[in-house]
N, C-alpha and C positions, 0 to 999 in steps of 0.2 A: 491071934485074936481076930474075930470077924468085925467088919465095919458095922457101925450102927446105920440105921436107915438114913438118918440125916447126913452122915459122913459119905455114904454111898451116893446120895443125891448131889452133894457138893462136888464129889469127885467126878461124877458123870457130867455135871454142868461145866466144870473146868476143862475136862477132856474135849467136850463138844465145842467149846469156845476156842481152844488153843491147839487142837490137833486135827489132822486130816489123815485119811487112809489112802494108801496106794495099793489097791488089790492086785496081786500078781499071781500067775499060775505057771508052774514049770513042771516038767516030768518028775515023777517020784524019785527016780535015781539021782537026778540033779539036786533035788531038795535034801535028800539024805546026805549027799556029799557036802553040801553047804552046812547042814546042821553039824556034821562031824568036824568040819573045819572050824566052826565057831566054838565047839566044845573043846577042841584041842588048843585053840587060842585062848581059852579061858574067858570067853565072852558070851553074852546072850546072843541069840539068833538075830534079834532086832539090832543090837549094837554092832554086830559083825557086818550085817547088810548095810547099815547106815554108813559105817566107815568105808566100805567098798564104793558106795555111791559118792561119798564126799571125795574120795581119792580120784575117781573118774572125772568128777566135775572140775576139780583142781587141774588135773592133767589136760582137760579140754578147754581150760581158760575161763571157766565160770567162777563168779564170786560166790562163795558159800554164804548161806543165810546169816550166820553169825557175824561174818565180816561186813555185811550190808548194814547191820544194826549199829555197828560202832561208829562214833562221830568222826 
């Protein structure tokens, strides 16, 4: 079912307030391999990439955003 105009406006407002974009460009062959890996892992592309970034941040000693928010 499609979103109503007011739902779409509310969603866009929420996304604009709470999300940021990280535009990335890689060779097509690499992107294809990443998409295949995500599919085989049963994850969305965004979820797969997010987990990879979080893993690297933890490995490098950075505190993940979720951990910063906890008291």
